[in-house]
C-alpha positions in Angstrom: 108.9 85.2 168.5 108.8 88.8 168.8 106.6 89.3 165.7 103.0 88.8 166.5 102.1 88.0 162.9 104.9 85.3 162.9 103.4 83.9 165.8 100.0 83.6 164.2 101.6 81.5 161.4 103.4 79.4 163.8 100.3 78.8 166.1 97.4 78.8 163.6 96.6 76.4 160.9 94.3 79.3 159.4 97.1 81.9 159.1 99.3 79.3 157.5 96.7 78.4 155.0 96.0 82.1 154.2 99.8 82.6 153.7 99.8 79.5 151.4 97.1 81.0 149.5 98.8 84.3 149.0 102.0 82.7 147.8 100.0 80.5 145.2 98.3 83.7 144.0 101.7 85.2 143.6 103.1 82.2 141.7 100.1 82.3 139.3 100.7 85.9 138.8 104.3 85.3 138.3 103.7 82.7 135.6 101.1 84.7 134.0 103.6 87.7 133.9 106.1 85.5 132.4 103.7 84.4 129.7 102.8 88.1 129.0 106.6 89.1 128.6 107.1 86.2 126.2 103.9 87.6 124.1 105.5 90.9 124.2 108.8 89.8 123.2 106.9 87.9 120.1 105.3 91.1 119.1 108.6 93.0 119.3 110.2 90.3 117.1 107.5 90.5 114.5 107.5 94.3 114.7 111.2 94.0 114.1 110.7 91.7 111.2 108.3 94.1 109.3 111.3 96.7 109.4 110.2 98.8 112.6 112.7 100.0 114.9 112.0 98.5 118.4 113.9 101.1 120.2 111.6 103.9 118.6 108.6 101.8 119.2 109.6 101.6 123.0 110.3 105.3 123.1 106.9 106.1 121.6 105.4 103.8 124.3 107.1 105.8 127.0 106.1 108.9 125.7 102.4 107.8 125.4 102.4 107.0 129.1 103.0 110.6 130.2 100.7 113.4 130.3 101.1 116.4 128.3 102.4 118.7 130.9 105.0 116.3 132.0 106.3 115.6 128.3 106.6 119.2 127.7 108.5 119.8 130.9 111.0 117.2 130.0 111.4 118.4 126.6 112.0 121.8 127.9 114.7 120.6 130.2 116.2 118.7 127.2 116.5 121.5 124.8 117.8 123.7 127.7 120.9 121.1 128.5 121.4 120.6 124.7 122.0 124.4 124.2 124.0 124.7 127.1 126.4 121.9 125.5 126.1 123.7 122.2 124.3 120.8 120.7 121.0 122.3 119.8 
């Protein structure tokens, strides 16, 4: 084997155990992620059921993640492009 890490895994029970632990951790995290995604889907369904627009809420969430300067720059570029197309 040309890869030393692969040789360690093949030759050492400790490295194999460590690899197995990483894989098991990743599998648990993937399960948690799936559960959280399901929870998010349920909240959006509830939101929609109450008459809110989920696309608008998703856009608000994207906006809230950005810092003020980044948001202002994006808005300025969008406005410039809209003006160039005669849409503003």
